[in-house]
KOLROGU-394674 format. One record per residue (C-alpha): x, y, z. Coordinates in steps of 0.05 Angstrom, whole numbers, padded with zeros to 5 digits, always signed. Layout:
! residues N
XYZ/...
//
This chain:
! residues 488
+00000+00000+00000/+00028+00068-00020/+00034+00126+00028/-00002+00172-00020/+00002+00202-00090/+00051+00259-00105/+00043+00303-00167/+00111+00329-00191/+00115+00386-00242/+00181+00410-00271/+00203+00426-00342/+00271+00394-00329/+00265+00319-00344/+00326+00302-00302/+00297+00336-00240/+00230+00300-00251/+00267+00234-00254/+00309+00242-00191/+00251+00270-00150/+00205+00214-00173/+00257+00161-00156/+00269+00190-00087/+00195+00194-00071/+00181+00125-00100/+00235+00095-00055/+00201+00129+00004/+00136+00092-00012/+00096+00144-00051/+00062+00136-00118/+00088+00191-00164/+00062+00224-00227/+00106+00273-00265/+00094+00326-00317/+00132+00382-00351/+00071+00427-00361/+00030+00469-00314/-00033+00455-00355/-00026+00380-00341/-00016+00392-00267/-00078+00436-00265/-00119+00382-00301/-00097+00330-00250/-00114+00376-00192/-00183+00392-00222/-00196+00317-00227/-00182+00308-00153/-00118+00270-00164/-00057+00274-00118/-00048+00282-00044/+00010+00332-00050/+00041+00375-00104/+00115+00388-00116/+00124+00441-00170/+00177+00485-00201/+00161+00560-00207/+00181+00573-00279/+00142+00527-00327/+00139+00533-00403/+00065+00547-00405/+00050+00583-00339/+00086+00609-00277/+00070+00567-00216/+00056+00631-00175/-00003+00644-00223/-00027+00572-00215/-00021+00566-00140/-00080+00612-00122/-00126+00572-00167/-00103+00507-00136/-00113+00534-00065/-00182+00561-00082/-00204+00494-00113/-00169+00448-00063/-00147+00489-00002/-00126+00427+00036/-00076+00404-00017/-00003+00416+00006/+00042+00448-00046/+00118+00448-00043/+00151+00499-00089/+00220+00489-00120/+00257+00546-00153/+00325+00565-00182/+00306+00638-00173/+00332+00637-00102/+00313+00706-00077/+00278+00731-00015/+00217+00750-00056/+00211+00679-00084/+00206+00651-00014/+00155+00705+00006/+00113+00695-00056/+00111+00620-00044/+00088+00631+00028/+00036+00684+00010/+00006+00640-00044/-00005+00584+00005/+00055+00539-00008/+00070+00490+00048/+00144+00500+00039/+00196+00528-00008/+00260+00493-00032/+00315+00531-00069/+00350+00492-00123/+00395+00454-00117/+00366+00418-00056/+00379+00355-00016/+00332+00299-00037/+00330+00274+00035/+00305+00342+00056/+00250+00341+00003/+00228+00271+00026/+00227+00295+00098/+00184+00356+00081/+00136+00313+00041/+00130+00265+00100/+00114+00321+00148/+00063+00353+00101/+00028+00286+00090/+00025+00272+00165/-00005+00339+00185/-00081+00347+00192/-00110+00379+00130/-00129+00452+00139/-00174+00498+00099/-00139+00566+00101/-00176+00627+00078/-00149+00673+00024/-00110+00727+00061/-00119+00777+00004/-00046+00799+00002/-00029+00843-00056/+00028+00831-00105/+00095+00845-00074/+00145+00890-00111/+00216+00906-00094/+00268+00865-00059/+00285+00884+00013/+00338+00830+00020/+00389+00811-00033/+00431+00748-00042/+00427+00677-00068/+00479+00643-00023/+00460+00582+00018/+00465+00623+00082/+00414+00673+00056/+00368+00618+00030/+00361+00593+00101/+00344+00664+00124/+00292+00671+00069/+00258+00605+00087/+00257+00623+00161/+00227+00691+00147/+00174+00662+00101/+00152+00615+00157/+00151+00671+00209/+00113+00723+00168/+00043+00703+00191/+00062+00691+00264/+00071+00736+00324/+00130+00697+00352/+00185+00738+00385/+00248+00737+00343/+00321+00749+00364/+00366+00771+00307/+00441+00763+00320/+00494+00790+00274/+00553+00836+00268/+00543+00911+00257/+00525+00926+00186/+00495+00858+00169/+00424+00885+00160/+00389+00867+00225/+00339+00924+00220/+00326+00907+00147/+00306+00836+00168/+00262+00863+00224/+00227+00909+00174/+00217+00852+00126/+00183+00811+00181/+00137+00870+00194/+00124+00895+00123/+00105+00826+00096/+00072+00800+00159/+00002+00804+00187/+00019+00867+00226/+00041+00907+00165/-00017+00956+00172/+00007+00974+00241/+00067+01017+00259/+00139+00994+00258/+00178+01028+00314/+00253+01019+00320/+00293+01038+00381/+00368+01031+00391/+00386+01016+00463/+00458+01038+00453/+00437+01107+00428/+00394+01126+00489/+00423+01150+00556/+00415+01093+00605/+00374+01134+00655/+00324+01152+00600/+00312+01083+00570/+00253+01065+00615/+00218+01130+00599/+00234+01122+00525/+00204+01052+00522/+00145+01057+00570/+00131+01132+00571/+00123+01176+00632/+00071+01215+00670/+00072+01289+00683/+00116+01303+00744/+00148+01233+00743/+00217+01265+00747/+00250+01333+00740/+00234+01361+00672/+00173+01317+00660/+00127+01376+00647/+00075+01334+00610/+00056+01262+00596/+00097+01229+00542/+00080+01166+00503/+00133+01112+00501/+00154+01067+00444/+00107+01011+00466/+00048+01058+00460/+00072+01084+00393/+00080+01012+00367/+00011+00989+00390/-00018+00939+00340/+00048+00935+00303/+00121+00915+00314/+00172+00942+00364/+00244+00930+00343/+00293+00932+00401/+00362+00940+00370/+00425+00927+00410/+00384+00895+00466/+00449+00876+00501/+00458+00949+00521/+00392+00952+00559/+00403+00967+00634/+00380+00916+00685/+00322+00958+00711/+00292+00965+00641/+00304+00890+00629/+00259+00875+00690/+00204+00919+00662/+00210+00887+00592/+00206+00818+00623/+00139+00837+00655/+00113+00859+00587/+00132+00793+00555/+00104+00752+00613/+00039+00789+00626/+00027+00832+00565/+00023+00897+00604/+00067+00953+00630/+00064+01016+00671/+00091+01084+00652/+00146+01117+00693/+00109+01150+00749/+00045+01114+00731/+00006+01063+00772/-00046+01035+00725/-00023+00975+00683/-00031+00985+00609/-00047+00926+00564/-00003+00922+00502/-00009+00887+00435/+00058+00890+00399/+00104+00841+00367/+00175+00843+00395/+00236+00834+00350/+00303+00842+00385/+00373+00846+00356/+00444+00846+00382/+00515+00842+00358/+00537+00813+00425/+00536+00743+00455/+00481+00751+00507/+00502+00686+00541/+00568+00719+00560/+00531+00779+00586/+00488+00732+00628/+00551+00702+00659/+00576+00772+00674/+00512+00790+00709/+00494+00842+00656/+00434+00808+00624/+00376+00770+00655/+00374+00697+00636/+00298+00693+00641/+00292+00753+00593/+00341+00720+00545/+00297+00658+00539/+00234+00701+00531/+00267+00739+00473/+00303+00681+00441/+00240+00644+00419/+00262+00643+00347/+00337+00658+00338/+00361+00684+00270/+00435+00691+00256/+00454+00739+00200/+00520+00718+00168/+00574+00771+00159/+00589+00790+00087/+00655+00752+00088/+00615+00687+00097/+00571+00702+00037/+00620+00731-00013/+00583+00699-00071/+00527+00750-00058/+00572+00810-00070/+00557+00815-00146/+00482+00817-00133/+00491+00867-00077/+00536+00912-00120/+00487+00913-00178/+00430+00926-00129/+00466+00985-00096/+00486+01015-00164/+00413+01011-00184/+00390+01045-00120/+00443+01099-00130/+00419+01111-00201/+00346+01116-00177/+00369+01171-00129/+00398+01212-00186/+00470+01189-00185/+00502+01168-00252/+00490+01097-00276/+00552+01055-00268/+00576+00986-00291/+00629+00943-00260/+00682+00897-00289/+00686+00824-00267/+00758+00831-00240/+00733+00888-00195/+00679+00842-00168/+00731+00787-00157/+00773+00837-00117/+00713+00855-00074/+00701+00781-00059/+00771+00776-00029/+00763+00835+00017/+00740+00819+00089/+00689+00875+00095/+00694+00890+00170/+00635+00938+00162/+00595+00885+00125/+00539+00906+00078/+00538+00977+00104/+00611+00985+00084/+00597+00956+00015/+00538+01003+00004/+00580+01063+00024/+00634+01042-00025/+00585+01036-00082/+00556+01104-00068/+00625+01135-00069/+00641+01100-00135/+00577+01126-00165/+00583+01197-00139/+00657+01214-00141/+00685+01179-00202/+00669+01201-00273/+00684+01132-00304/+00622+01096-00328/+00656+01028-00320/+00686+01014-00252/+00753+00979-00260/+00793+00932-00215/+00845+00987-00204/+00793+01037-00181/+00763+00988-00132/+00833+00969-00107/+00849+01042-00094/+00784+01053-00056/+00794+00992-00013/+00866+01011+00002/+00841+01080+00022/+00790+01046+00067/+00845+01006+00101/+00890+01067+00110/+00832+01106+00139/+00819+01052+00190/+00891+01050+00214/+00894+01121+00242/+00829+01107+00279/+00862+01047+00312/+00925+01088+00327/+00884+01145+00356/+00843+01097+00397/+00907+01065+00423/+00937+01134+00439/+00874+01154+00475/+00877+01092+00518/+00950+01106+00533/+00932+01176+00557/+00881+01147+00604/+00914+01118+00666/+00851+01079+00681/+00848+01048+00611/+00924+01035+00612/+00920+00999+00679/+00863+00954+00656/+00892+00940+00587/+00962+00923+00613/+00936+00879+00670/+00890+00838+00626/+00941+00830+00569/+00997+00807+00615/+00950+00758+00650/+00927+00728+00584/+00998+00723+00557/+01021+00685+00619/+00960+00640+00618/+00973+00616+00546/+01049+00615+00555/+01041+00566+00613/+01005+00516+00568/+01064+00512+00520/+01052+00458+00467/+01004+00419+00512/+00929+00420+00504/+00895+00461+00559/+00850+00425+00609/+00774+00422+00597/+00734+00483+00617/+00783+00532+00588/+00730+00584+00570/+00701+00592+00640/+00770+00588+00671/+00797+00645+00628/+00735+00687+00640/+00743+00678+00716/+00819+00689+00715/+00811+00752+00673/+00754+00778+00715/+00793+00780+00780/+00851+00824+00754/+00802+00864+00712/+00758+00883+00772/+00820+00891+00816/+00853+00937+00766/+00789+00979+00760/+00786+00986+00835/+00860+01003+00839/+00853+01055+00784/+00796+01088+00822/+00829+01080+00890/+00775+01033+00915/+00716+01077+00894/+00664+01025+00874/+00618+01076+00841/+00674+01101+00795/+00699+01030+00783/+00629+01007+00763/+00624+01066+00714/+00692+01049+00686/+00673+00977+00675/+00602+00993+00650/+00571+00952+00707/+00515+00965+00754/+00541+00983+00823/+00505+00925+00856/+00533+00877+00803/+00604+00901+00818/+00593+00894+00894/+00569+00822+00883/+00630+00806+00840/+00677+00835+00893/+00645+00789+00945/+00641+00727+00900/+00712+00734+00875/+00738+00753+00945/+00774+00815+00919/+00811+00857+00970/+00787+00928+00970/+00832+00990+00973/+00806+01044+01019/+00789+01111+00986/+00831+01169+01012/+00793+01215+01059/
//
């Protein structure tokens, strides 16, 4: 007895063959066709328990056929395959009711697994969500890393799940957050972004939750917070790792109970927002350092998304370059073209500033250089200038730290301790638990050096380290650090 009938549609005979063989070995009965018209005739006749179809067919695009199939047989699962591996392909597949989307080339085992899950699920009868045709492309790239991002986003669009986006600066975390909002079910509501690192720490609670008149000096009238501004939509909390502990406690209450109080207010306010957080830090390290609440981390990290740095998706650079040149031209800058050797040179660069750095380079090339065709030599010169420009910043930063006795004390102490620690290991492998051991062994001289630099003043030492005063006091006790008395 077969496990069900699968209808496979693809204009490539070799793909039809390998897909049919894989599904047949898994116990399914398979029918294949190279035409959308044949697939539609089978569906109309009530044949098939699941459809696997390519997007581009010789007689009709599958995205035009999918709405008709879902209207006629809404319970029929459809898996879409495509070599047009863009973000919009994944979104269009999701919005037209596809069960899943597979970018070509794909793993046959993965396809069989998806088919098995789809066949095992109870059949639903989704209603048409009436989404309009999507234009534009908010995310660019066809690399395997980006394909995983696209598929994850497509599955998250019609949910309210809290998402944690992790990635280096310049990787496009806010762009991903906006895509989740703009193509999700909250797209008619507001999208409010707030950067925790850009707000003074003592104003973050007021910024997020609002304040009442007279709540503090200077509060001459009631002010709405970002939660109130984002009501019914999405609140994007960027650089969440920089949120102070007091605000973290308030945010945890919102996530647990769906309500908050304004600064100076007493009446709880119900809230209906979707939270998307982002960070370029490892929050687990911050938890170990007592700088981030573990319970808040698990509330925020419901769906983790890691954005790869540009150096890990260098194959996307040509698409990104052409995209940014097109954007520049639409803004009135001259239209430019780029030689292949120049693209190859860009692929070899490490891009410490990630996509933001690449975009800035393209804008400079479009605005400052008269050449219509961008050569390898021109790109080489710009990248060398970028590297030279970064060096003085490092030198200035180093000089500034040398001028600061506090920074010099901390830097020297930690560096010497690390050097000795690794020198002692020699050619031998270190014992298990190296990470936690190093963190602890660095923490003691780091806190001690901060206290020494501030002559035992814990308030100044906490400010120097960027810690809460209570957190520093707890570390002093836990690490049994000897205190230096402040001079009278």
